[in-house]
C-alpha positions as CSV (number, residue, x, y, z in Angstrom):
1,M,-17.4,-21.5,25.8
2,R,-16.7,-17.8,26.1
3,D,-12.9,-18.3,26.3
4,Q,-13.0,-20.4,23.1
5,R,-15.0,-17.6,21.4
6,K,-12.4,-15.0,22.4
7,V,-9.8,-17.0,20.5
8,N,-11.7,-17.9,17.4
9,D,-14.2,-15.1,16.6
10,A,-13.3,-13.0,13.6
11,R,-15.5,-10.1,14.7
12,L,-13.9,-10.0,18.1
13,L,-10.5,-10.0,16.6
14,A,-11.4,-7.2,14.3
15,V,-12.7,-5.1,17.2
16,R,-9.5,-5.7,19.1
17,I,-7.3,-4.8,16.2
18,L,-9.3,-1.6,15.4
19,T,-9.2,-0.6,19.1
20,R,-5.4,-0.8,19.1
21,V,-5.2,1.1,15.8
22,E,-7.2,4.0,17.3
23,K,-6.0,3.9,20.9
24,E,-2.2,3.1,20.3
25,G,-1.7,4.3,16.8
26,A,-0.7,0.7,15.8
27,Y,-0.5,-0.3,12.2
28,A,-3.5,-2.4,11.0
29,N,-1.6,-4.4,8.4
30,L,1.1,-5.5,11.0
31,L,-1.6,-6.5,13.5
32,L,-3.5,-8.5,10.9
33,R,-0.3,-10.3,9.8
34,S,0.6,-11.2,13.4
35,Q,-2.9,-12.0,14.8
36,L,-4.8,-13.7,11.9
37,P,-3.1,-17.1,12.5
38,V,-5.2,-17.4,15.7
39,L,-8.2,-18.0,13.4
40,S,-8.0,-21.5,12.1
41,Q,-10.5,-21.2,9.3
42,P,-9.7,-19.3,6.1
43,R,-13.3,-18.0,6.1
44,D,-12.8,-16.4,9.5
45,R,-9.5,-14.9,8.5
46,N,-11.1,-13.4,5.4
47,L,-13.9,-11.9,7.4
48,A,-11.6,-10.4,10.0
49,T,-9.5,-8.8,7.3
50,A,-12.5,-7.5,5.4
51,L,-13.9,-6.0,8.7
52,V,-10.7,-4.3,9.7
53,N,-9.9,-2.9,6.3
54,G,-13.5,-2.0,5.5
55,V,-14.0,-0.1,8.8
56,L,-10.7,1.8,8.4
57,K,-11.5,2.8,4.8
58,N,-15.0,3.9,5.7
59,K,-14.6,5.2,9.2
60,L,-15.7,8.7,8.5
61,L,-18.9,7.5,6.8
62,L,-19.6,5.0,9.5
63,D,-19.3,7.6,12.2
64,Y,-21.5,10.0,10.3
65,A,-24.2,7.3,10.1
66,L,-23.8,6.3,13.7
67,R,-24.1,9.9,15.0
68,R,-27.7,10.0,13.7
69,H,-28.5,7.7,16.6
70,L,-26.2,8.7,19.4
71,A,-27.0,11.3,22.1
72,K,-23.3,11.7,22.8
73,P,-20.3,12.1,20.5
74,M,-18.4,9.0,19.5
75,S,-15.4,10.3,21.4
76,A,-17.3,10.0,24.7
77,L,-17.5,6.2,24.3
78,P,-14.7,3.7,25.2
79,H,-12.5,2.8,22.3
80,E,-13.7,-0.8,22.3
81,I,-17.3,0.3,21.9
82,R,-16.5,2.7,19.1
83,A,-14.7,-0.1,17.3
84,N,-17.5,-2.5,18.0
85,L,-20.2,0.0,16.7
86,R,-18.2,0.6,13.5
87,V,-17.8,-3.2,12.9
88,G,-21.5,-3.6,13.5
89,I,-22.7,-0.9,11.2
90,F,-20.2,-1.8,8.5
91,Q,-21.7,-5.3,8.3
92,I,-25.2,-3.7,8.1
93,L,-24.4,-1.2,5.3
94,F,-21.7,-3.0,3.3
95,M,-22.0,-6.8,3.8
96,D,-25.1,-8.1,2.2
97,K,-24.4,-11.7,2.9
98,I,-24.4,-11.2,6.7
99,P,-27.9,-11.1,8.1
100,V,-28.6,-7.9,10.0
101,S,-29.7,-9.8,13.0
102,A,-26.3,-11.6,13.2
103,A,-24.4,-8.3,12.9
104,I,-26.4,-6.8,15.8
105,N,-26.4,-9.9,18.0
106,E,-22.7,-10.5,17.6
107,S,-22.0,-6.9,18.4
108,V,-24.0,-7.1,21.6
109,E,-22.2,-10.3,22.6
110,I,-18.8,-8.6,22.1
111,V,-19.9,-5.7,24.4
112,R,-20.3,-8.3,27.2
113,I,-17.0,-10.1,26.3
114,V,-15.0,-6.8,26.6
115,G,-16.6,-6.1,30.0
116,K,-18.8,-3.2,29.1
117,E,-22.1,-4.8,30.1
118,S,-23.7,-1.5,31.0
119,L,-23.4,-0.4,27.3
120,V,-25.3,-3.4,25.9
121,P,-28.6,-1.4,25.6
122,L,-26.9,1.5,23.8
123,V,-25.1,-0.7,21.3
124,N,-28.3,-2.7,20.7
125,S,-30.4,0.4,20.2
126,V,-28.0,2.3,18.0
127,L,-27.4,-0.6,15.6
128,R,-31.1,-1.5,15.4
129,K,-31.9,2.1,14.5
130,A,-29.0,2.2,12.0
131,A,-30.4,-1.0,10.4
132,D,-33.9,0.5,10.1
133,M,-32.5,3.7,8.5
134,A,-29.9,1.8,6.3
135,W,-28.6,4.3,3.7
136,N,-31.5,6.7,4.0
137,F,-29.7,9.3,6.0
138,Q,-29.2,12.9,4.9
139,W,-25.9,13.6,3.1
140,P,-24.1,16.9,3.0
141,D,-25.3,18.9,0.0
142,P,-23.1,17.7,-3.0
143,M,-23.6,21.0,-4.8
144,K,-23.2,23.5,-2.1
145,D,-20.6,21.6,-0.1
146,T,-18.9,19.3,-2.5
147,V,-15.7,18.8,-0.4
148,R,-17.7,17.8,2.7
149,Y,-20.0,15.5,0.6
150,L,-17.1,13.7,-1.1
151,S,-15.2,13.5,2.2
152,V,-18.1,11.8,4.0
153,R,-19.4,9.7,1.1
154,Y,-16.0,8.2,0.3
155,S,-14.5,8.6,3.8
156,H,-11.4,10.6,3.1
157,P,-10.0,13.6,5.0
158,E,-11.3,16.9,3.7
159,W,-7.9,18.3,3.0
160,M,-7.1,15.4,0.7
161,V,-10.4,15.8,-1.2
162,K,-9.9,19.5,-1.5
163,R,-6.4,19.0,-2.9
164,W,-7.5,16.5,-5.5
165,L,-10.6,18.5,-6.5
166,S,-8.5,21.6,-7.3
167,R,-6.1,19.5,-9.4
168,M,-8.3,16.9,-11.1
169,G,-11.9,18.2,-11.0
170,R,-15.0,16.5,-9.6
171,E,-15.3,13.4,-12.0
172,E,-11.7,12.2,-11.7
173,T,-11.5,12.9,-8.0
174,E,-14.6,10.8,-7.4
175,A,-13.2,8.0,-9.5
176,L,-10.0,8.1,-7.4
177,L,-11.8,8.1,-4.1
178,M,-13.9,5.1,-5.2
179,A,-10.7,3.3,-6.3
180,N,-9.1,3.9,-3.0
181,N,-12.0,2.1,-1.3
182,E,-11.8,-1.0,-3.4
183,P,-10.2,-4.1,-2.0
184,S,-6.5,-4.3,-3.0
185,P,-5.6,-7.5,-4.8
186,T,-2.8,-9.7,-3.4
187,T,0.1,-9.8,-5.9
188,I,3.2,-11.8,-5.6
189,R,6.5,-11.8,-7.5
190,I,7.8,-15.1,-8.8
191,N,11.4,-15.8,-7.9
192,T,12.7,-16.8,-11.3
193,L,16.0,-17.7,-9.7
194,K,14.3,-20.8,-8.2
195,T,11.2,-21.5,-10.3
196,T,9.1,-20.7,-13.4
197,R,5.8,-19.0,-13.8
198,D,4.1,-22.2,-15.0
199,T,5.5,-24.3,-12.2
200,L,4.6,-21.9,-9.5
201,I,1.0,-21.5,-10.9
202,R,0.7,-25.3,-10.9
203,D,2.0,-25.6,-7.4
204,L,-0.3,-22.9,-6.0
205,K,-3.3,-24.3,-7.7
206,E,-2.6,-27.7,-6.2
207,K,-2.9,-26.0,-2.8
208,G,-6.3,-24.7,-3.7
209,I,-5.1,-21.1,-4.3
210,M,-6.8,-19.2,-7.2
211,V,-4.3,-17.6,-9.6
212,G,-5.4,-14.9,-11.9
213,Q,-3.9,-14.3,-15.4
214,E,-4.5,-10.6,-15.6
215,S,-1.0,-9.4,-14.5
216,I,1.0,-7.4,-17.0
217,V,4.5,-7.7,-15.4
218,P,6.0,-11.1,-16.4
219,E,7.0,-12.0,-12.8
220,C,3.7,-11.0,-11.2
221,L,0.8,-13.2,-10.2
222,V,-2.5,-12.1,-8.7
223,I,-3.8,-14.6,-6.2
224,E,-7.0,-15.2,-4.2
225,D,-8.2,-17.4,-1.4
226,H,-4.7,-17.9,-0.2
227,G,-5.0,-17.8,3.6
228,S,-1.6,-17.2,5.4
229,L,1.0,-17.0,2.7
230,E,3.8,-17.3,5.2
231,Q,2.7,-20.8,6.0
232,L,3.1,-22.1,2.4
233,D,6.1,-24.2,1.6
234,E,6.5,-22.2,-1.6
235,F,6.9,-19.0,0.4
236,R,9.2,-20.5,3.0
237,N,11.4,-22.0,0.2
238,G,11.7,-18.6,-1.5
239,L,9.7,-19.3,-4.6
240,F,7.9,-16.0,-4.4
241,T,7.6,-12.8,-2.4
242,V,4.7,-10.4,-2.0
243,Q,5.0,-7.2,-4.0
244,D,2.5,-5.0,-5.8
245,Q,2.5,-4.9,-9.6
246,S,3.4,-1.2,-10.0
247,S,6.3,-1.7,-7.6
248,Q,7.6,-4.5,-9.9
249,I,7.8,-2.2,-12.8
250,V,10.7,-0.2,-11.2
251,A,13.5,-2.8,-11.7
252,H,12.5,-3.2,-15.4
253,I,12.7,0.6,-15.9
254,L,16.1,0.7,-14.3
255,G,17.2,-1.9,-16.9
256,V,19.7,-3.8,-14.8
257,R,22.0,-6.3,-16.5
258,E,24.2,-9.1,-15.3
259,N,27.6,-8.2,-13.7
260,E,26.7,-4.5,-13.3
261,R,27.3,-2.3,-10.2
262,V,24.0,-1.0,-8.8
263,L,23.2,1.3,-5.9
264,D,19.8,1.3,-4.2
265,V,19.9,4.3,-1.8
266,C,16.5,3.7,0.1
267,S,16.3,0.0,-0.1
268,A,14.3,-1.4,2.8
269,P,12.4,-3.7,3.0
270,G,14.1,-5.0,-0.1
271,G,11.3,-5.8,-2.6
272,K,12.8,-3.8,-5.5
273,T,16.4,-4.6,-4.4
274,T,15.8,-8.3,-4.6
275,H,13.9,-7.9,-7.9
276,M,16.9,-6.2,-9.4
277,A,19.1,-9.0,-8.2
278,Q,16.7,-11.5,-9.8
279,L,16.8,-9.7,-13.2
280,M,20.6,-9.7,-12.9
281,A,20.6,-13.5,-12.4
282,N,22.3,-12.9,-9.0
283,K,25.5,-11.8,-10.8
284,G,27.1,-8.5,-10.1
285,T,26.9,-6.1,-7.1
286,I,24.1,-4.3,-5.4
287,I,24.8,-2.0,-2.5
288,A,21.6,-1.6,-0.5
289,V,21.5,1.5,1.7
290,D,19.0,2.4,4.4
291,Q,19.1,4.7,7.4
292,Y,17.8,2.1,9.9
293,A,19.7,-1.1,10.8
294,Q,16.5,-3.0,11.7
295,K,15.1,-2.3,8.2
296,L,18.3,-3.5,6.6
297,N,17.8,-6.8,8.5
298,L,14.6,-7.2,6.5
299,V,16.6,-6.8,3.3
300,D,19.0,-9.4,4.4
301,E,16.3,-11.8,5.5
302,L,14.4,-11.5,2.2
303,A,17.6,-12.0,0.2
304,E,18.4,-15.1,2.2
305,R,15.0,-16.6,1.7
306,L,15.1,-15.9,-2.0
307,G,18.6,-17.4,-2.4
308,I,20.2,-14.1,-3.4
309,T,23.9,-13.5,-2.5
310,M,24.9,-10.4,-4.5
311,I,23.4,-7.8,-2.1
312,T,25.5,-5.9,0.4
313,T,23.6,-3.8,2.9
314,L,25.0,-0.5,4.2
315,E,23.5,1.6,7.1
316,G,23.5,5.3,6.4
317,D,21.7,8.5,5.5
318,A,21.0,8.7,1.8
319,R,21.8,12.4,1.9
320,E,25.3,11.7,3.1
321,L,26.5,8.8,1.0
322,P,30.2,8.1,1.5
323,N,32.6,9.0,-1.3
324,S,34.2,5.6,-1.0
325,L,31.1,4.1,-2.7
326,A,32.5,5.6,-6.0
327,Q,30.3,5.4,-9.0
328,F,27.7,2.8,-10.3
329,D,26.3,1.7,-13.6
330,R,22.7,2.2,-12.3
331,V,21.3,4.0,-9.2
332,L,17.8,3.7,-7.8
333,V,16.2,6.4,-5.6
334,D,13.0,5.0,-4.2
335,A,12.4,8.0,-2.1
336,P,10.5,8.4,1.2
337,C,7.1,9.8,0.3
338,S,3.6,10.5,1.5
339,G,2.4,7.2,0.1
340,L,-0.9,8.6,-1.2
341,G,-0.8,6.2,-4.1
342,V,-1.2,3.1,-1.9
343,I,-4.3,4.2,0.2
344,R,-6.3,1.3,-1.0
345,R,-3.6,-1.1,0.2
346,R,-3.0,0.7,3.5
347,A,-6.5,1.1,4.9
348,D,-5.4,3.3,7.9
349,L,-3.0,5.5,5.8
350,R,-5.5,8.2,4.9
351,W,-6.0,9.0,8.6
352,Q,-2.2,9.1,9.4
353,K,-1.1,11.7,6.8
354,S,-1.3,15.5,6.8
355,E,-0.9,18.2,4.2
356,E,2.0,19.6,6.3
357,E,3.9,16.4,5.8
358,I,3.6,16.7,2.0
359,K,4.9,20.3,2.1
360,K,8.1,19.1,4.0
361,L,8.9,16.0,1.9
362,P,10.1,17.6,-1.4
363,E,13.2,19.1,0.3
364,L,14.2,15.7,1.6
365,Q,13.4,13.9,-1.7
366,L,15.5,16.4,-3.8
367,A,18.4,16.2,-1.4
368,I,18.5,12.4,-1.7
369,L,18.2,12.5,-5.5
370,L,21.0,15.1,-5.8
371,K,23.3,13.1,-3.6
372,A,22.6,9.8,-5.4
373,A,23.3,11.5,-8.8
374,E,26.9,12.0,-7.7
375,H,27.3,8.2,-7.8
376,V,26.1,7.6,-11.3
377,R,29.0,7.0,-13.7
378,P,29.1,9.0,-17.0
379,G,26.7,7.2,-19.3
380,G,25.0,5.5,-16.3
381,V,21.3,5.5,-15.4
382,L,19.4,7.0,-12.5
383,V,15.8,6.2,-11.7
384,Y,13.6,8.2,-9.2
385,S,10.4,6.5,-7.9
386,T,7.8,7.1,-5.2
387,C,4.4,5.5,-4.3
388,T,2.6,8.8,-4.3
389,I,0.4,10.7,-6.7
390,E,1.3,14.2,-5.5
391,P,3.0,16.5,-8.1
392,E,5.2,18.2,-5.5
393,E,6.9,14.9,-4.7
394,N,7.1,13.8,-8.4
395,F,7.0,16.1,-11.4
396,E,8.2,19.1,-9.4
397,I,11.2,17.1,-8.1
398,V,12.1,16.0,-11.6
399,K,11.8,19.6,-12.8
400,A,14.1,20.9,-10.0
401,F,16.6,18.1,-10.5
402,R,16.9,18.8,-14.3
403,Q,17.6,22.5,-13.5
404,L,20.3,21.7,-11.0
405,R,21.9,18.8,-12.8
406,P,21.8,19.6,-16.6
407,E,24.2,16.8,-17.3
408,F,21.4,14.4,-16.7
409,S,18.9,13.9,-19.6
410,S,15.5,12.3,-19.4
411,V,15.2,8.9,-21.1
412,D,12.3,7.6,-23.1
413,I,11.1,4.6,-21.1
414,T,8.5,3.3,-23.5
415,Q,10.7,0.4,-24.6
416,D,11.7,-0.5,-21.0
417,L,8.2,-1.6,-20.0
418,P,7.6,-5.4,-20.2
419,F,4.1,-4.7,-21.6
420,D,2.5,-2.6,-24.3
421,I,1.1,0.9,-23.7
422,T,-2.0,2.0,-25.7
423,D,-3.2,5.1,-23.8
424,D,-2.0,8.4,-25.5
425,R,-1.6,10.2,-22.2
426,D,0.6,7.4,-20.9
427,R,2.7,7.4,-24.1
428,K,3.2,11.1,-23.9
429,Q,4.6,10.9,-20.4
430,L,6.7,7.8,-21.1
431,H,8.4,9.5,-24.1
432,K,9.4,12.3,-21.7
433,G,11.0,9.8,-19.3
434,V,8.3,9.9,-16.6
435,W,5.1,8.0,-15.7
436,Q,2.5,8.7,-13.1
437,I,0.5,5.5,-12.4
438,M,-3.0,6.2,-10.9
439,P,-5.1,3.6,-9.1
440,H,-8.4,4.6,-10.8
441,I,-6.9,4.6,-14.3
442,H,-4.3,1.8,-14.3
443,H,-5.9,-0.4,-11.6
444,M,-2.6,-0.7,-9.7
445,D,-1.1,1.1,-6.7
446,G,-0.3,4.7,-7.5
447,F,3.3,5.0,-8.4
448,F,5.7,7.5,-10.1
449,L,8.8,6.8,-12.1
450,A,11.4,9.0,-13.8
451,K,14.5,7.9,-15.6
452,F,17.6,9.9,-16.4
453,Q,21.0,9.2,-18.1
454,R,24.2,10.9,-17.2
455,L,25.8,12.4,-20.3
456,C,29.3,11.4,-21.2
457,L,30.9,14.9,-21.1
């Protein structure tokens, strides 16, 4: 009975994944993708996913609440017990549909399964006290210590909160922190080379998958109750791929056309590359560059599954592109970045980043953009994009690039969008050839876009 439980229990799987994330620095999204199939029921897979992502997003708050009832620091406990306590208290505080007794009893059972029998009384006692106190613990003073309060309340690193407070103020920072803790929707991109929007919606609904209509990009669908997407015939047959909506805007902004030559200098894992090929009707040439061969394999595999044949992959450093590449009609620089726009999608990301990393990235980003610009033909188009919301990696890069390469002018991108824009702040940016997408304003992953055209001198 206990062996069967080890294989099928969603809570136990969540504890094991969270233990590896903290102990080994493993990536939660990769572990979820590889280990969720051991759970046979969609309900169990959904619970394990909610527990892993919920605990990671709220880890600071959960530890703050647990410490009220611990005589020793969390770091004195084995990794499995820390993860188990966090899973237990997350259910108590955040999951109203799970009875408190079930959350506690299951957590106690897991202590036995992982071989820490001596810690059963501690886990049982701490979680029962946490259940009695619920949310009635003392917070840091929100007026005297705003950074600490917001950091604990919304479980973000203090340096991150301090940075956003100084730039956006209290109200907008709090809205962003809340947005980062919301569940991220699953969005897919329809492969219009193989199917149509209506046909794919019909096919998915026949499989019992809920399809939302709220997407603004024509190729995008928001889906729910989908289980393992990789197991669907529609996925295996290349009728769609998983890609966030904001990421799907990039190919439209670049404005690719059939039979053009396109260069993608940071292409892996290939979502934007294959989207461009799709909009080009698989006609023309795309050179997809990346520094790592194993990542280029992902581009090749994705292109093969989607039935795309016009992409040629090339291993190399984007700062040292070979002159033999010559010039292209359109060039995309989807630069390496801090990724602070996708915190809601990457639950463990907030704990892996540092402010020092953000200070180092602009030099790399500008170097890549300057090198890529050499490969834009006169009259050609250059797009710079990131999935971050930090000005040093976005607006400041655009400003520095314009100063160093005056033969490139910004392009109004209002008409490139496949949807209407009504917000005046967005319109103002788009007219200047840039757009900062924010999770709490646009309800998509945070993303930045800038478009330039090389003058015909």
